[in-house]
C-alpha positions in Angstrom: -24.7 -53.8 -4.2 -22.4 -56.0 -2.8 -19.7 -56.7 -4.4 -18.6 -60.3 -5.1 -17.2 -62.5 -2.6 -18.1 -59.3 0.4 -19.7 -60.8 3.5 -22.9 -59.2 5.7 -20.0 -58.9 8.0 -17.6 -57.8 5.9 -20.0 -55.2 5.3 -21.2 -54.1 8.4 -17.6 -54.1 9.6 -16.5 -51.4 6.7 -19.8 -49.1 7.5 -18.4 -49.0 11.2 -15.2 -48.0 10.2 -16.3 -45.9 8.1 -18.9 -44.3 10.9 -15.4 -44.2 13.7 -13.2 -42.3 10.6 -16.6 -39.9 10.6 -16.6 -39.8 14.1 -12.2 -39.0 14.2 -13.2 -36.3 11.5 -15.4 -34.9 14.0 -13.7 -34.7 16.4 -10.2 -33.2 14.6 -13.0 -30.6 13.0 -14.2 -30.0 16.9 -11.4 -29.3 18.6 -9.8 -27.5 14.5 -12.6 -25.5 15.6 -11.9 -25.0 19.7 -8.3 -23.8 17.7 -9.5 -21.1 15.7 -12.2 -19.5 18.4 -9.1 -19.3 21.0 -6.9 -17.8 18.0 -9.9 -15.8 16.7 -9.9 -13.9 20.2 -6.0 -13.9 20.6 -6.3 -11.3 17.5 -9.9 -10.2 18.8 -7.3 -8.7 21.7 -4.4 -8.1 20.2 -6.9 -5.8 17.8 -8.0 -3.9 20.7 -4.9 -3.3 21.9 -3.3 -1.7 19.1 -6.2 0.3 17.9 -5.5 1.6 22.6 -2.1 2.7 21.1 -2.6 4.4 17.8 -5.4 6.1 20.0 -2.5 6.7 22.2 0.0 8.1 19.7 -2.7 9.8 17.7 -3.3 12.0 21.0 0.1 12.5 21.6 1.1 13.3 17.9 -1.3 16.2 18.4 -0.1 17.5 21.7 2.9 18.0 19.8 1.5 19.7 16.9 -0.6 21.7 18.8 2.7 22.9 20.9 4.8 23.6 17.3 2.2 25.6 16.3 3.1 27.3 20.0 6.7 27.3 18.8 5.2 28.9 15.4 3.3 32.4 16.4 5.6 32.5 19.4 8.7 32.8 16.9 5.9 35.1 14.2 6.0 37.5 17.4 8.9 37.8 17.5 8.8 38.2 14.4 7.9 41.5 14.2 9.0 42.6 16.7 12.7 42.4 14.6 10.9 43.8 11.9 9.9 46.8 14.2 13.5 46.4 15.7 14.6 47.0 12.0 12.4 49.7 11.3 13.2 51.4 14.2 16.8 51.4 13.7 16.9 51.5 10.0 15.2 55.0 11.6 18.6 55.4 14.0 20.6 55.0 11.1 19.2 57.7 9.1 18.6 61.0 12.0 23.1 59.4 12.2 23.7 60.2 8.5 21.4 63.5 9.0 23.2 64.4 11.8 26.7 62.8 10.1 26.3 65.4 7.1 25.1 68.4 8.7 28.8 68.3 11.1 30.8 67.6 7.8 29.0 69.9 6.4 30.2 73.0 8.9 
């Protein structure tokens, strides 16, 4: 099984070195896993913060939208009032035209 010229002590030394390398790789893997878990927790807290910010912005936009709806209703009411005033002025204009016509005929 061993290559020619490799004695038992050389084989044992290689096995120990490979075992140490495997242990070092497990240690590195464990540290990386810890760092990934830390980053995952940070990303999770950032995500929660962004969701809270998004909710806050949504509520603010909803409030602004409601205010614009109220302003729109007020403007529509004013527009209707102006239409009424315009109709009244048209009526007054007709009356004045009639009076002017009567005065001219005299």
